[in-house]
C-alpha positions in Angstrom: 22.7 22.2 -15.9 19.2 23.2 -14.5 18.6 21.5 -11.2 15.5 20.5 -9.2 13.6 23.0 -7.2 14.1 22.4 -3.5 12.7 25.2 -1.4 13.2 25.4 2.3 9.7 24.3 3.0 10.4 20.8 1.6 11.6 18.9 4.6 11.2 15.1 4.3 11.9 14.3 8.0 9.3 16.9 9.1 6.7 15.7 6.6 7.2 12.0 7.6 6.9 12.9 11.3 3.7 14.7 10.6 2.3 11.8 8.6 3.2 9.3 11.3 1.5 11.5 14.0 -1.6 11.8 11.8 -1.6 8.0 11.5 -1.9 7.7 15.2 1.7 6.5 16.0 2.1 6.6 19.7 5.4 4.7 19.9 8.9 5.2 18.6 9.4 4.5 14.9 10.3 0.8 14.7 10.4 -0.4 11.1 11.1 1.1 7.7 11.3 -0.7 4.4 13.5 0.8 1.7 12.8 -0.5 -1.9 15.3 0.8 -4.4 17.9 1.4 -1.7 20.8 2.2 -4.1 23.9 2.7 -1.8 21.8 3.3 1.3 21.2 7.0 1.4 17.6 6.7 2.6 18.5 3.9 5.0 21.2 6.1 6.7 18.7 8.9 7.1 16.0 6.7 8.6 18.4 5.2 11.1 19.8 8.6 12.0 16.4 10.3 12.4 14.8 7.5 14.5 17.4 5.8 16.7 14.8 3.1 17.6 14.1 2.0 14.0 15.2 -0.9 12.0 15.4 -0.9 8.2 14.9 -3.6 5.5 16.5 -2.6 2.2 16.3 -4.0 -1.3 18.7 -3.2 -4.2 19.2 -5.5 -7.2 21.9 -3.6 -9.1 25.3 -5.4 -8.6 27.3 -2.2 -9.1 25.8 -0.5 -6.0 24.5 -3.2 -3.7 28.1 -4.1 -2.5 28.2 -0.5 -1.0 24.8 -1.0 0.5 25.7 -4.3 2.1 28.9 -2.6 3.6 26.7 0.2 5.0 24.3 -2.4 6.5 27.3 -4.2 8.2 28.1 -0.9 10.0 24.6 -0.5 11.5 25.1 -2.9 14.4 22.2 -5.2 13.5 19.7 -2.4 12.9 19.4 -3.1 9.2 19.3 -6.0 6.7 19.6 -5.8 2.9 18.6 -8.1 0.0 19.6 -8.2 -3.6 16.2 -9.0 -5.1 14.2 -6.6 -7.3 10.8 -5.9 -5.9 7.8 -6.2 -8.2 4.3 -7.5 -8.4 5.4 -11.0 -9.1 8.2 -13.4 -8.3 10.7 -14.7 -10.9 13.3 -12.8 -12.7 13.5 -9.6 -14.7 15.9 -7.5 -16.7 17.4 -4.5 -15.1 18.7 -1.7 -17.4 21.8 0.1 -16.1 24.4 2.7 -17.1 28.1 2.3 -17.4 28.8 6.0 -17.0 26.4 6.5 -14.1 26.9 3.4 -11.9 24.1 4.3 -9.5 21.5 4.6 -12.3 19.2 1.7 -13.2 15.6 0.9 -14.0 13.3 -2.1 -14.7 12.1 0.1 -17.6 14.2 0.7 -20.6 15.8 4.2 -20.7 13.9 6.5 -23.1 16.8 8.4 -24.5 14.6 10.4 -26.9 12.4 11.6 -24.1 11.3 15.3 -23.8 13.5 15.7 -20.7 16.7 14.5 -22.4 16.0 16.7 -25.4 15.4 19.7 -23.2 18.7 19.2 -21.4 20.8 18.3 -24.4 24.0 20.4 -24.7 23.4 22.3 -21.4 26.6 20.9 -19.8 30.1 20.1 -20.9 29.9 16.3 -20.6 27.1 14.1 -21.8 24.8 12.6 -19.2 24.2 8.9 -19.3 20.8 9.5 -20.9 22.4 11.4 -23.8 24.9 8.6 -24.5 23.9 5.9 -27.0 22.7 2.5 -25.8 25.7 0.7 -27.4 28.1 3.1 -25.6 26.5 3.2 -22.2 23.6 1.0 -21.5 23.8 -2.6 -20.4 21.3 -5.2 -19.1 21.5 -7.6 -16.2 19.0 -10.3 -15.3 18.1 -10.3 -11.6 15.8 -12.2 -9.3 12.5 -10.6 -8.4 10.0 -11.1 -5.7 7.1 -9.3 -4.1 7.2 -7.7 -0.6 4.4 -10.1 0.5 6.4 -13.1 -0.7 9.6 -11.9 0.9 8.1 -11.4 4.3 6.3 -14.7 4.1 9.5 -16.6 3.3 12.4 -14.7 5.0 14.4 -16.4 7.7 16.2 -13.2 8.6 15.7 -10.9 11.6 13.1 -9.0 9.6 10.7 -11.9 10.0 10.3 -10.8 13.6 10.6 -7.1 13.0 7.5 -6.9 10.7 5.2 -8.5 13.3 4.9 -5.1 14.9 3.9 -3.5 11.6 5.6 -1.2 9.1 5.9 2.5 10.0 7.3 3.7 6.6 7.4 1.9 3.3 9.6 3.8 0.8 9.7 3.0 -2.9 12.1 4.6 -5.4 12.3 2.4 -8.4 12.4 4.8 -11.4 8.8 4.3 -12.7 8.2 0.8 -11.3 6.7 1.8 -8.0 3.1 0.9 -8.7 4.2 -2.7 -9.4 6.1 -2.6 -6.1 2.9 -1.6 -4.2 0.7 -4.1 -6.1 2.9 -6.9 -4.8 2.5 -5.6 -1.2 -1.2 -6.1 -0.4 -0.5 -7.8 3.0 2.3 -5.6 3.9 0.2 -2.4 3.2 -2.4 -3.7 5.7 0.1 -3.1 8.5 1.8 0.0 7.1 1.2 3.5 8.4 3.0 5.7 5.8 4.1 5.3 2.2 6.8 7.4 0.6 7.0 7.0 -3.1 8.9 8.7 -5.9 6.5 9.3 -8.8 7.7 10.0 -12.3 5.9 12.5 -14.5 8.3 12.6 -17.4 8.9 9.9 -20.0 12.6 9.1 -19.3 11.5 5.6 -18.2 8.8 5.2 -20.8 5.3 6.6 -20.8 4.4 7.5 -17.1 1.3 6.1 -15.6 -1.3 8.7 -14.5 -1.0 9.6 -10.8 -4.7 8.7 -10.4 -3.7 5.0 -10.6 -1.4 5.5 -7.6 -4.0 7.5 -5.7 -6.7 5.0 -6.4 -4.7 1.9 -5.5 -3.5 3.4 -2.2 -7.0 4.6 -1.4 -8.2 0.9 -1.6 -5.8 0.3 1.3 -7.1 3.2 3.3 -4.3 5.6 2.5 -4.8 9.3 1.8 -2.4 11.8 0.2 -0.5 13.7 2.9 2.3 15.8 1.5 4.8 16.4 -1.3 8.2 15.9 0.3 10.3 17.0 -2.7 9.8 18.2 -6.3 12.3 18.0 -9.1 11.7 20.5 -11.9 13.1 21.2 -15.3 13.9 24.8 -14.7 14.0 25.6 -18.4 10.2 24.9 -18.6 9.2 24.7 -14.9 7.7 21.3 -15.7 7.7 18.8 -12.7 9.7 15.8 -13.7 9.3 13.8 -10.5 8.1 14.2 -6.9 8.4 12.4 -3.6 4.8 11.8 -2.4 3.7 10.8 1.1 0.5 8.9 1.8 -0.7 8.0 5.3 -3.5 6.1 7.0 -5.5 8.3 9.3 -5.8 7.1 12.9 -9.3 5.6 13.7 -10.8 7.5 16.6 -11.8 5.2 19.5 -15.5 5.0 20.4 -14.7 5.5 24.0 
């Protein structure tokens, strides 16, 4: 099975440290937000890399959030997790999930006739969840949704105090739903230094939005593109399927 390209020069920790320095951070990293936390992989990295940081995680998929909550319980109070989906509006939404890949879900319907699925068909012994029929593999679950702005306005958890010092890193990995996550975070972005977002270029989760929409929206909030932290390629065609992109706010020089 062709795998993503991951050269040695892709180093997420180093790229994030560089973006934070460029943003003018002169204190230890204190708060990270993890939207689309899955079982807590990114949360664990953040807490390990920066021993002073706290992490607020969101994961709506029932099949994986139990593992996330267990991970949070082992952090000694340095993290909290919530089971809401994050979007550009509050209410509820349908989450599409896979029975054969318990960690896979999206607020977009899986496009099982996508170019990517077609290109990979038959390249491994067992079928991937995207090659299986909907009736065999895909199920839907309705989950509560909210926006980041509404969450932090309403939360009674410890993150109510944590966010008062601003957000050092906002990470979003929601399988094609990331622009909606950011559109529901206007107030949060005002106090955020660095955004880490997984951007989809293929059509597995429906027709992808042009990256210009992401760039334009973040530019309105004073963010500039900083780095590519990871690229995943289809090595049969060398087409980029998705990438982890870092945006940062440049520090404003003092006038003296």
